[in-house]
RODO-2510 file (C-alpha; in nm, 4 decimals, decimal comma):
residues 577
     n   res          X          Y          Z
     1     m    18,0613    14,7066    11,7225
     2     k    17,8199    14,6269    11,4232
     3     g    17,5442    14,8074    11,6340
     4     q    17,7367    15,1150    11,7154
     5     l    17,8161    15,1384    11,3241
     6     l    17,4518    15,0914    11,2341
     7     k    17,3277    15,3707    11,4943
     8     k    17,6244    15,6097    11,3495
     9     i    17,5133    15,5920    11,0052
    10     g    17,1595    15,6234    11,1117
    11     s    17,2548    15,9266    11,2892
    12     i    17,4502    16,0542    10,9917
    13     a    17,1461    16,0016    10,7566
    14     l    16,8998    16,1940    10,9933
    15     s    17,1701    16,4744    11,0264
    16     l    17,1390    16,5228    10,6437
    17     l    16,7852    16,4932    10,6464
    18     m    16,7503    16,7811    10,9144
    19     t    16,9979    16,9734    10,7623
    20     a    16,7820    16,9684    10,4465
    21     g    16,5112    17,1071    10,6449
    22     a    16,3047    16,7758    10,7429
    23     g    16,4108    16,7878    11,1091
    24     a    16,1208    16,7909    11,3511
    25     v    16,0101    16,6897    11,6715
    26     i    15,7735    16,4031    11,6424
    27     s    15,5319    16,3546    11,9081
    28     t    15,6381    15,9824    11,9871
    29     a    15,9813    16,0292    11,9480
    30     v    16,2697    16,2742    11,9069
    31     i    16,4970    16,3063    11,6276
    32     p    16,8696    16,3672    11,7112
    33     q    17,0807    16,5974    11,4949
    34     t    17,4552    16,5308    11,4967
    35     s    17,7564    16,7297    11,3883
    36     l    17,9596    16,3997    11,3112
    37     t    18,1780    16,4790    10,9873
    38     a    18,4025    16,2574    10,7791
    39     y    18,7151    16,4394    10,9283
    40     a    18,6190    16,4130    11,2926
    41     e    18,9174    16,2972    11,5074
    42     t    18,9070    16,0389    11,7716
    43     f    19,0317    16,0366    12,1524
    44     g    18,9311    15,7048    12,3238
    45     d    18,5626    15,6499    12,3084
    46     y    18,5083    16,0044    12,1875
    47     e    18,4947    16,1301    11,8469
    48     y    18,5453    16,5353    11,8306
    49     t    18,6046    16,8055    11,5889
    50     i    18,7977    17,1042    11,6272
    51     l    18,5980    17,4483    11,6199
    52     n    18,6975    17,7514    11,4551
    53     d    18,7855    17,9036    11,7807
    54     g    19,0524    17,6199    11,8421
    55     t    18,8161    17,4597    12,0967
    56     v    18,6718    17,1258    12,0714
    57     a    18,3164    16,9926    12,0377
    58     i    18,2620    16,6249    12,1238
    59     e    18,0505    16,4987    11,8550
    60     h    18,0074    16,1285    11,9203
    61     y    18,0425    15,8877    12,2165
    62     n    18,1443    15,5212    12,1079
    63     g    18,1631    15,3750    12,4894
    64     s    17,9311    15,1380    12,6996
    65     e    18,0137    15,2936    13,0504
    66     a    17,7279    15,3344    13,2860
    67     s    17,9126    15,6314    13,4587
    68     v    18,0887    15,8904    13,2253
    69     s    18,2982    16,2101    13,2994
    70     i    18,3391    16,4202    12,9982
    71     p    18,7279    16,5386    12,9629
    72     s    18,7856    16,9255    12,9451
    73     t    19,0672    16,8998    12,7301
    74     i    19,1645    16,6822    12,4481
    75     d    19,4914    16,6948    12,3199
    76     g    19,5511    17,0108    12,5116
    77     k    19,2202    17,1600    12,3496
    78     i    18,9496    17,2673    12,5754
    79     v    18,6370    17,1106    12,5170
    80     t    18,3737    17,3743    12,4970
    81     s    18,0615    17,2035    12,3362
    82     i    17,8776    16,8683    12,3324
    83     g    17,7641    16,8151    12,0058
    84     n    17,4060    16,7351    11,8386
    85     g    17,3167    16,3864    11,9179
    86     a    17,6554    16,3291    12,1138
    87     f    17,5130    16,0660    12,3411
    88     y    17,1789    15,9778    12,1638
    89     e    17,0533    15,6478    12,2654
    90     c    17,3383    15,5662    12,5077
    91     t    17,0921    15,3345    12,6770
    92     s    17,3621    15,2081    12,9250
    93     l    17,4428    15,5568    13,0614
    94     t    17,3288    15,6174    13,4193
    95     s    17,5063    15,9204    13,5181
    96     v    17,7225    16,1892    13,3407
    97     t    17,9431    16,4490    13,4611
    98     i    17,9705    16,7718    13,2401
    99     p    18,3115    16,9667    13,2913
   100     d    18,3319    17,3449    13,3652
   101     s    18,4842    17,4269    13,0228
   102     v    18,1511    17,3317    12,8331
   103     t    17,9289    17,6265    12,7374
   104     s    17,6632    17,4399    12,5420
   105     i    17,4809    17,1200    12,5258
   106     g    17,3301    17,0753    12,1677
   107     r    17,0291    16,9559    12,0423
   108     y    16,9452    16,5919    12,1409
   109     a    17,2688    16,5578    12,2933
   110     f    17,1236    16,2800    12,5457
   111     s    16,8010    16,2192    12,4255
   112     n    16,6802    15,8519    12,4757
   113     c    16,9452    15,7778    12,7341
   114     k    16,6576    15,5828    12,9182
   115     s    16,8847    15,4752    13,2259
   116     l    17,0450    15,8145    13,2964
   117     t    16,9215    15,8789    13,6289
   118     s    17,1256    16,2149    13,7268
   119     v    17,3190    16,4535    13,5375
   120     t    17,5381    16,7799    13,6502
   121     i    17,5446    17,0703    13,4584
   122     p    17,8124    17,3258    13,5439
   123     d    17,7770    17,7005    13,5925
   124     s    17,9425    17,7407    13,2683
   125     v    17,6641    17,6108    13,0332
   126     t    17,4755    17,9012    12,8973
   127     s    17,2229    17,7034    12,6725
   128     i    17,0510    17,3783    12,6813
   129     g    16,9705    17,2783    12,3321
   130     d    16,6072    17,1339    12,1721
   131     g    16,5424    16,8106    12,3286
   132     a    16,8891    16,7641    12,4947
   133     f    16,7395    16,5519    12,7590
   134     a    16,4094    16,4283    12,6107
   135     f    16,3130    16,0620    12,7047
   136     c    16,5516    16,0252    12,9359
   137     t    16,2862    15,8277    13,1575
   138     s    16,4973    15,7616    13,4351
   139     l    16,5909    16,0880    13,5337
   140     t    16,4550    16,1823    13,8570
   141     s    16,6140    16,5536    13,9348
   142     v    16,7844    16,8270    13,7679
   143     t    16,9549    17,1316    13,8763
   144     i    16,9720    17,4200    13,5974
   145     p    17,2875    17,6386    13,6529
   146     d    17,2561    18,0247    13,7108
   147     s    17,4388    18,0760    13,3881
   148     v    17,1643    17,9006    13,1539
   149     t    16,9569    18,1670    12,9978
   150     s    16,7354    17,9565    12,7717
   151     i    16,5663    17,5938    12,7950
   152     g    16,5204    17,4843    12,4507
   153     d    16,2010    17,3200    12,2972
   154     n    16,1426    16,9691    12,4326
   155     a    16,4357    17,0292    12,6531
   156     f    16,3331    16,7554    12,9092
   157     r    16,0270    16,6128    12,7393
   158     d    15,8700    16,2815    12,8542
   159     c    16,1266    16,2693    13,1351
   160     t    15,8653    16,0608    13,3129
   161     s    16,0570    15,9851    13,6455
   162     l    16,1413    16,4011    13,6803
   163     t    15,9779    16,4845    14,0366
   164     s    16,1685    16,8397    14,0654
   165     v    16,3402    17,1198    13,8666
   166     t    16,4968    17,4070    13,9894
   167     i    16,4852    17,6956    13,7189
   168     p    16,7339    17,9630    13,8021
   169     d    16,6585    18,3453    13,7721
   170     s    16,8816    18,3586    13,4659
   171     v    16,6411    18,2054    13,2741
   172     t    16,4364    18,4223    13,0304
   173     s    16,2459    18,1847    12,8302
   174     i    16,0933    17,8284    12,8548
   175     g    16,0610    17,6510    12,5172
   176     y    15,7852    17,4559    12,3403
   177     e    15,6971    17,1510    12,5510
   178     a    16,0169    17,1975    12,7485
   179     f    15,8828    16,9775    13,0438
   180     a    15,5774    16,8044    12,8616
   181     v    15,4731    16,4716    12,9827
   182     c    15,6789    16,5022    13,3212
   183     r    15,4374    16,3135    13,4713
   184     s    15,6054    16,2905    13,8156
   185     l    15,6624    16,6455    13,8309
   186     t    15,4835    16,7826    14,1529
   187     s    15,5438    17,1550    14,1704
   188     v    15,7276    17,4293    13,9836
   189     t    15,8318    17,7818    14,0571
   190     i    15,9042    18,0024    13,7400
   191     p    16,1391    18,2870    13,8539
   192     d    16,0841    18,6483    13,7777
   193     s    16,3546    18,6612    13,5089
   194     v    16,1163    18,4569    13,2780
   195     t    15,9293    18,6712    13,0501
   196     s    15,7513    18,3771    12,8262
   197     i    15,6493    18,0378    12,8657
   198     g    15,6190    17,8356    12,5395
   199     d    15,3314    17,6316    12,3768
   200     k    15,2688    17,3036    12,5860
   201     a    15,5544    17,3699    12,8101
   202     f    15,4089    17,1410    13,1058
   203     q    15,1558    16,9634    12,9110
   204     y    15,0155    16,6398    13,0519
   205     c    15,2484    16,7024    13,3766
   206     t    14,9744    16,5134    13,5494
   207     s    15,1110    16,5077    13,9060
   208     l    15,1648    16,8823    13,9106
   209     t    14,9686    17,0265    14,1756
   210     s    15,0886    17,3682    14,1969
   211     v    15,2524    17,6256    13,9853
   212     t    15,4023    18,0007    14,0831
   213     i    15,4776    18,2069    13,7990
   214     g    15,7385    18,4977    13,8036
   215     d    15,6149    18,8539    13,8140
   216     s    15,7958    18,9177    13,4621
   217     v    15,6086    18,6580    13,2651
   218     t    15,3962    18,8533    13,0107
   219     s    15,2813    18,5704    12,7971
   220     i    15,1838    18,1982    12,8720
   221     g    15,1683    17,9863    12,5420
   222     d    14,8916    17,7756    12,3954
   223     g    14,8161    17,4940    12,6071
   224     a    15,1194    17,5277    12,8385
   225     f    14,9610    17,3455    13,1775
   226     d    14,6810    17,1650    12,9367
   227     e    14,5481    16,8296    13,1009
   228     c    14,7798    16,8900    13,4378
   229     t    14,4796    16,7018    13,5870
   230     s    14,6051    16,7728    13,9593
   231     l    14,7062    17,1412    13,9022
   232     t    14,4460    17,3201    14,2037
   233     s    14,6850    17,6153    14,2452
   234     v    14,8175    17,8939    14,0320
   235     t    14,9840    18,2176    14,1107
   236     i    14,9585    18,4587    13,7891
   237     p    15,1273    18,8109    13,8298
   238     d    14,9474    19,1137    13,7252
   239     g    15,1755    19,1572    13,4290
   240     v    15,0523    18,8614    13,2352
   241     t    14,8534    19,0036    12,9461
   242     s    14,8701    18,7270    12,7203
   243     i    14,7535    18,3812    12,7755
   244     e    14,7124    18,1965    12,4535
   245     g    14,4697    17,8926    12,3815
   246     s    14,3838    17,6162    12,6007
   247     v    14,6096    17,7053    12,8880
   248     f    14,4678    17,5522    13,1792
   249     y    14,2030    17,3141    12,9820
   250     g    14,1334    16,9868    13,1709
   251     t    14,2570    17,1256    13,5247
   252     p    14,1032    17,1387    13,8484
   253     f    14,1974    17,5016    13,8607
   254     y    14,0064    17,5496    13,5506
   255     d    13,6999    17,3244    13,6138
   256     n    13,6301    17,4134    13,9636
   257     q    13,5954    17,8065    13,8674
   258     t    13,2372    17,9180    13,9668
   259     g    13,0505    18,1835    13,7517
   260     d    13,0343    18,2579    13,3703
   261     f    13,3755    18,4174    13,3911
   262     v    13,6957    18,1925    13,3969
   263     m    14,0096    18,3951    13,5039
   264     a    14,3647    18,3665    13,5283
   265     g    14,5103    18,6367    13,7119
   266     n    14,3645    18,9664    13,5558
   267     v    14,3014    18,7826    13,2202
   268     l    13,9902    18,6442    13,1175
   269     i    14,0428    18,3074    12,9577
   270     d    13,6761    18,1762    12,8880
   271     y    13,3242    18,2455    12,9101
   272     k    13,0893    17,9788    13,0331
   273     g    12,7725    18,1426    13,0323
   274     k    12,4890    18,1350    12,7579
   275     a    12,3519    18,5165    12,8266
   276     d    12,3012    18,7360    12,4700
   277     k    12,4386    19,0253    12,6527
   278     v    12,7449    19,0268    12,8052
   279     t    12,9429    19,2989    13,0287
   280     i    13,2758    19,2123    13,1027
   281     p    13,4165    19,2740    13,4329
   282     d    13,6167    19,6083    13,5048
   283     s    13,9023    19,3765    13,6775
   284     v    13,9958    19,2134    13,3288
   285     t    14,2962    19,3704    13,1754
   286     s    14,2893    19,1098    12,8682
   287     i    14,0519    18,8990    12,6840
   288     g    14,2422    18,5788    12,6032
   289     y    14,2530    18,3657    12,3130
   290     k    13,9338    18,1924    12,2449
   291     a    13,7427    18,3148    12,5401
   292     f    13,3846    18,3714    12,3566
   293     y    13,4837    18,1227    12,1068
   294     e    13,1655    18,0218    11,9055
   295     c    12,9461    18,1839    12,1675
   296     t    12,6676    18,2015    11,9026
   297     s    12,3913    18,3207    12,1164
   298     l    12,5920    18,6344    12,1997
   299     t    12,4372    18,9281    12,0387
   300     s    12,6312    19,2543    12,2205
   301     v    12,9419    19,2659    12,4481
   302     t    13,0454    19,5629    12,6697
   303     i    13,4284    19,5754    12,6976
   304     p    13,5865    19,7974    12,9794
   305     d    13,8312    20,0607    12,9850
   306     s    14,0707    19,8428    13,1832
   307     v    14,1050    19,6031    12,8823
   308     t    14,4113    19,6676    12,6956
   309     s    14,4378    19,3541    12,4709
   310     i    14,1794    19,1235    12,2796
   311     g    14,3568    18,7913    12,2014
   312     g    14,3443    18,5644    11,9008
   313     s    13,9995    18,4319    11,8037
   314     a    13,8539    18,5832    12,1156
   315     f    13,5273    18,6288    11,9648
   316     y    13,5481    18,3743    11,6821
   317     e    13,2497    18,2623    11,5085
   318     c    13,0053    18,4486    11,7446
   319     t    12,7603    18,4678    11,4789
   320     s    12,4730    18,6598    11,6491
   321     l    12,7166    18,9541    11,7549
   322     t    12,5723    19,2701    11,5776
   323     s    12,7998    19,5509    11,7100
   324     v    13,0875    19,6047    11,9120
   325     t    13,2874    19,9192    12,0808
   326     i    13,6495    19,8460    12,1274
   327     p    13,7683    20,1112    12,3923
   328     d    14,0580    20,3413    12,3548
   329     s    14,2335    20,1443    12,6193
   330     v    14,2837    19,8645    12,4057
   331     t    14,5989    19,8458    12,1821
   332     s    14,5926    19,5500    11,9988
   333     i    14,3149    19,3241    11,8254
   334     g    14,4556    18,9422    11,7844
   335     d    14,4630    18,7385    11,4637
   336     h    14,0896    18,5994    11,3922
   337     a    13,9578    18,7928    11,6913
   338     f    13,6123    18,8428    11,5243
   339     m    13,6256    18,6291    11,2386
   340     n    13,3155    18,5058    11,1102
   341     c    13,1011    18,7182    11,2974
   342     t    12,8485    18,7057    11,0247
   343     s    12,5929    18,9285    11,2143
   344     l    12,8402    19,2165    11,2899
   345     t    12,7348    19,5319    11,1077
   346     s    12,9450    19,8107    11,2729
   347     v    13,2563    19,8299    11,4885
   348     t    13,4168    20,1261    11,6565
   349     i    13,7872    20,0741    11,6926
   350     g    13,9582    20,2756    11,9944
   351     n    14,2201    20,5407    11,9354
   352     s    14,4899    20,3398    12,1154
   353     v    14,4839    20,0458    11,8770
   354     t    14,8220    20,0256    11,6727
   355     s    14,7680    19,6810    11,4942
   356     i    14,4786    19,4856    11,3443
   357     g    14,5591    19,1264    11,3466
   358     d    14,5386    18,8695    11,0697
   359     w    14,2020    18,7315    10,9732
   360     a    14,0798    18,9620    11,2422
   361     f    13,7161    19,0734    11,0608
   362     y    13,7344    18,7820    10,8237
   363     k    13,4012    18,6940    10,6651
   364     c    13,2135    18,9626    10,8865
   365     t    12,9631    18,9560    10,5788
   366     s    12,7364    19,2203    10,7224
   367     l    12,9818    19,4755    10,8015
   368     t    12,9287    19,7996    10,6249
   369     s    13,1879    20,0397    10,7093
   370     v    13,4890    20,0532    10,9319
   371     t    13,6701    20,3527    11,0739
   372     m    14,0281    20,2955    11,1884
   373     p    14,1746    20,5490    11,4079
   374     d    14,5080    20,7309    11,3687
   375     s    14,6892    20,5096    11,5881
   376     v    14,6691    20,2084    11,3689
   377     t    15,0156    20,1517    11,1904
   378     s    14,9365    19,8127    11,0096
   379     i    14,6492    19,6086    10,8748
   380     g    14,6946    19,2223    10,9105
   381     a    14,6760    18,9739    10,6203
   382     y    14,3136    18,8850    10,5513
   383     a    14,2058    19,1352    10,7760
   384     f    13,9060    19,2367    10,6263
   385     q    13,8810    18,9469    10,3621
   386     a    13,5059    18,8534    10,2020
   387     c    13,3589    19,1482    10,4171
   388     t    13,1097    19,1357    10,0930
   389     s    12,8877    19,4186    10,2423
   390     l    13,1677    19,6641    10,3117
   391     t    13,1078    19,9892    10,1047
   392     s    13,3678    20,1995    10,2462
   393     v    13,6733    20,2060    10,4728
   394     t    13,8823    20,4794    10,6092
   395     i    14,2251    20,3910    10,6398
   396     p    14,4176    20,6811    10,8521
   397     d    14,7729    20,8291    10,7562
   398     s    14,9348    20,6406    11,0318
   399     v    14,9035    20,3133    10,8338
   400     t    15,2311    20,2018    10,6751
   401     s    15,1707    19,8568    10,5296
   402     i    14,8287    19,6837    10,4164
   403     g    14,8673    19,3099    10,4513
   404     d    14,8162    19,0532    10,1972
   405     h    14,4565    18,9751    10,1151
   406     a    14,3662    19,2310    10,3293
   407     f    14,0367    19,3544    10,1497
   408     y    14,0224    19,0555     9,9320
   409     a    13,6520    19,0076     9,7858
   410     c    13,5051    19,2866     9,9641
   411     t    13,2658    19,2905     9,6650
   412     s    13,0639    19,5896     9,7790
   413     l    13,3774    19,8274     9,8248
   414     t    13,3668    20,1060     9,5527
   415     s    13,6555    20,3332     9,6287
   416     v    13,9638    20,3545     9,8603
   417     t    14,2293    20,6093     9,9379
   418     i    14,5477    20,5065    10,0415
   419     p    14,6996    20,7309    10,2824
   420     d    15,0284    20,8932    10,2324
   421     g    15,1990    20,6839    10,5005
   422     v    15,1595    20,3678    10,3187
   423     t    15,4658    20,2038    10,1855
   424     s    15,3504    19,8800    10,0786
   425     i    15,0412    19,6817     9,9525
   426     g    15,0243    19,3276     9,9922
   427     d    14,9650    19,0658     9,7514
   428     w    14,6007    19,0226     9,6325
   429     a    14,5136    19,3023     9,8811
   430     f    14,1983    19,4244     9,6796
   431     y    14,1762    19,1470     9,4643
   432     h    13,8015    19,0838     9,3399
   433     c    13,6659    19,3782     9,4627
   434     k    13,4273    19,3857     9,1878
   435     s    13,2659    19,7327     9,2589
   436     l    13,5832    19,9193     9,3131
   437     t    13,5687    20,1835     9,0499
   438     s    13,8633    20,4293     9,1720
   439     v    14,1867    20,4007     9,3685
   440     t    14,4096    20,6932     9,5147
   441     i    14,7816    20,5639     9,5388
   442     p    15,0255    20,8226     9,7215
   443     d    15,3704    20,8622     9,6184
   444     s    15,5146    20,6826     9,9518
   445     v    15,3904    20,3749     9,8224
   446     t    15,7340    20,1509     9,7091
   447     s    15,5682    19,8281     9,6352
   448     i    15,2495    19,6921     9,5413
   449     g    15,2021    19,3048     9,5790
   450     n    15,0963    19,0603     9,3032
   451     m    14,7518    19,0586     9,1880
   452     a    14,6708    19,3139     9,4333
   453     f    14,4000    19,4740     9,2196
   454     m    14,3113    19,1911     8,9918
   455     d    13,9795    19,0886     8,8806
   456     c    13,8451    19,4823     9,0073
   457     k    13,6386    19,4837     8,6970
   458     s    13,4863    19,8169     8,7723
   459     l    13,8235    19,9816     8,8154
   460     t    13,8332    20,2747     8,5881
   461     e    14,0801    20,5316     8,7289
   462     v    14,3786    20,4906     8,9705
   463     v    14,4754    20,8535     9,0915
   464     y    14,8411    20,8963     9,1718
   465     y    14,9746    21,1945     9,3488
   466     s    15,3322    21,1902     9,1441
   467     t    15,4860    21,1750     8,8061
   468     e    15,4703    20,8713     8,5585
   469     e    15,8339    20,8325     8,6172
   470     s    15,7733    20,7687     9,0013
   471     f    15,5029    20,5353     8,9163
   472     k    15,7155    20,3382     8,7063
   473     k    15,9785    20,2633     9,0039
   474     i    15,6953    20,1132     9,2414
   475     n    15,7943    19,7288     9,2500
   476     m    15,4984    19,5605     9,1010
   477     d    15,4729    19,2245     8,8986
   478     d    15,4184    19,2837     8,5378
   479     d    15,0507    19,1804     8,5328
   480     t    14,9690    19,4645     8,8127
   481     q    15,1769    19,7235     8,6088
   482     s    15,0136    19,6323     8,2518
   483     q    14,6462    19,6514     8,4264
   484     l    14,7185    19,9848     8,6384
   485     t    14,9261    20,2010     8,4164
   486     p    14,6422    20,2552     8,1309
   487     l    14,4298    20,3826     8,4048
   488     v    14,6543    20,6099     8,6209
   489     k    14,5811    20,9902     8,6303
   490     y    14,8887    21,1890     8,7557
   491     e    14,8219    21,4724     8,9731
   492     a    14,9980    21,6996     9,2134
   493     k    14,9390    21,6529     9,5733
   494     k    14,6766    21,8257     9,7464
   495     l    14,8019    22,0899     9,9948
   496     s    14,5857    22,0853    10,3089
   497     i    14,5064    22,4178    10,4840
   498     s    14,7618    22,3901    10,7419
   499     t    15,0182    22,3838    10,4807
   500     v    14,9354    22,7260    10,3849
   501     s    14,8725    22,8840    10,7100
   502     n    15,0209    23,1918    10,8591
   503     p    15,3842    23,0386    10,9773
   504     f    15,4079    23,3061    11,2226
   505     n    15,0932    23,2430    11,3965
   506     s    15,3091    23,0220    11,6065
   507     r    15,1566    23,0606    11,9349
   508     p    15,0522    22,7410    12,0713
   509     q    14,6960    22,6816    12,1454
   510     e    14,5963    22,6813    12,5031
   511     g    14,6550    22,3303    12,6600
   512     t    14,9146    22,2145    12,4229
   513     n    15,2747    22,1602    12,4999
   514     d    15,3812    22,1619    12,1340
   515     t    15,7060    22,3500    12,1853
   516     a    15,8676    22,2690    11,8411
   517     a    15,5338    22,3914    11,6616
   518     s    15,5445    22,7127    11,8436
   519     t    15,9035    22,8024    11,7745
   520     t    15,9783    22,6860    11,4424
   521     p    15,7914    22,7879    11,1639
   522     d    15,7287    22,5612    10,8639
   523     t    15,9846    22,6511    10,5841
   524     a    15,7076    22,5151    10,3127
   525     s    15,4817    22,7663    10,4448
   526     i    15,7014    23,0647    10,4876
   527     v    15,8026    23,0731    10,1069
   528     p    15,4701    23,1272     9,9387
   529     l    15,3844    23,3940    10,1899
   530     v    15,7063    23,5784    10,1489
   531     v    15,6503    23,5864     9,7668
   532     i    15,2987    23,7386     9,8434
   533     i    15,4388    24,0148    10,0669
   534     v    15,7223    24,1185     9,7976
   535     i    15,4637    24,1541     9,5279
   536     l    15,2326    24,3531     9,7811
   537     a    15,5339    24,5802     9,8593
   538     v    15,6456    24,6164     9,4870
   539     v    15,2598    24,7433     9,3993
   540     l    15,2870    24,9871     9,6999
   541     i    15,5992    25,1387     9,6232
   542     a    15,4746    25,1669     9,2249
   543     g    15,1395    25,3279     9,3829
   544     i    15,3640    25,5812     9,6144
   545     i    15,5544    25,6540     9,2979
   546     v    15,2662    25,7373     9,0926
   547     i    15,0841    25,9679     9,3560
   548     v    15,4340    26,1584     9,4197
   549     v    15,4399    26,2292     9,0424
   550     l    15,0857    26,3466     9,0323
   551     v    15,1268    26,5635     9,3276
   552     n    15,4511    26,7500     9,1984
   553     k    15,2546    26,8377     8,8703
   554     n    14,9793    27,0005     9,0577
   555     k    15,2244    27,2074     9,2763
   556     k    15,3755    27,3324     8,9738
   557     r    15,0346    27,4701     8,8144
   558     s    14,8902    27,6046     9,1222
   559     p    15,0557    27,9716     9,1350
   560     a    14,8748    28,0704     8,7972
   561     n    14,5397    27,9103     8,9116
   562     n    14,5331    28,1197     9,2349
   563     s    14,6119    28,4314     9,0861
   564     a    14,3284    28,4109     8,8650
   565     d    14,1076    28,3052     9,1284
   566     s    14,1815    28,5987     9,3531
   567     n    14,1092    28,8556     9,0434
   568     h    13,7623    28,6802     8,9722
   569     p    13,6270    28,5706     9,2966
   570     d    13,3041    28,4719     9,1422
   571     i    13,4450    28,2906     8,8452
   572     n    13,2413    27,9688     8,9534
   573     n    12,9161    28,1584     8,8837
   574     q    13,0206    28,2910     8,5423
   575     q    12,8552    28,1040     8,2516
   576     q    13,1340    27,8878     8,0739
   577     p    13,2017    27,9764     7,6967
***
């Protein structure tokens, strides 16, 4: 009894810690969270609470039975939930039957039940919480019902006796370390319903020999099958475009691949070669995380049109790489993709890239200029930080946000024009750009981050395309406002040629399908043209009136003149008085 009381007190204390944000999964133990409260009621060996909908949640089990059937009702109320840590460290428990009324199994509900060999999860359950069966070292098999849609982080971690698991078609995601260190697991089939496999999901499953990944999976997390030392066969669908980190490190599947390129499906996950010039095969659709990590001898790389994404740290610290052309097929450049490529002088970004990841070109100290295509909508945090040779940058109108530290310490940058689409400039975005003399800010900007232009010692002019009143409405800290306000030059937005073009010249150019443009003239363009037409019409009418008056005067004088002429036919030859 004393031991149970101590365990309960410990669970409450841990619950309070986790509620305050201290909850975490530790590599050697799982910390439970319990919903045990001072007003919990008792029913036999169970402590429970009544939920807002009138149903019951089992909060704690105080018994010592080896086989337990959880009741479906308590005092006439339906049991729908097994609370966080409800059976935590019930070391005598060997089997448990969960009733059909239960819909959720809470975090660490059966964690550290080291004698538990079997569990029946009913079709009513839709979610299995984080760590729900973690460290159940005697559990040999588990069938997850069709109703479950997600398997939580660490859900079956360190179930070292687990030999098989059936994942139903209803599951869409497998969480972080969900089956990590299940050393007896020999095979696993991931159904077509699953779209993502979490980081380290099957790490250290040392008996796992084969894995079949369903057709809907698009991303496989960092280290998902790391150190699966018996894994020889992997079936990966073509739809996988993102494979993070050391997914297959320490597996025969990885080690036995011959040639310079290590492939997982169509994803290039590693380059084993030493060549200075590399052409990536056309079969590659994605360059994986750290694929060319620290290839210090690499001077140039040719990326084929088949590639659609460049993963995080893909070319990290390729210190001899001088130039790279990213084809139009690529849509995203991952975080740290070209970080510390200190010899990189130029980069051509394809027209399909929509995002430039955090730290993407960080400390590319030889990079002098960069032009981003109109497809780019966001520039990540630290994206070009410490590119000390960068003198110019073209930011397209499509960009809506410039991340924190994006151009921090670009000490050679002299001017920058922020396009009309940008609404926010991140904290420290242009900090210590000591050569920056002028900045153009559009009226679309609604926030300028803390210290965004601080330590820009050469900054003398800020052109703002709106009024002083509008500038004062921009959300910025006091220091930034006091720095920029004296430098601001207010100007009207410049009209482009297209703004004042003939609105009735609406015939679409050959080869275009711009139906809207061809049928609806721009109202802003029509107004000045109508004014011009009216002025011309007034001038024309006035001219006509003057001509009519003059003609009428001439007509009145013409009879006398004609008579004189008829009497003196040679008048033009006579000498004038």
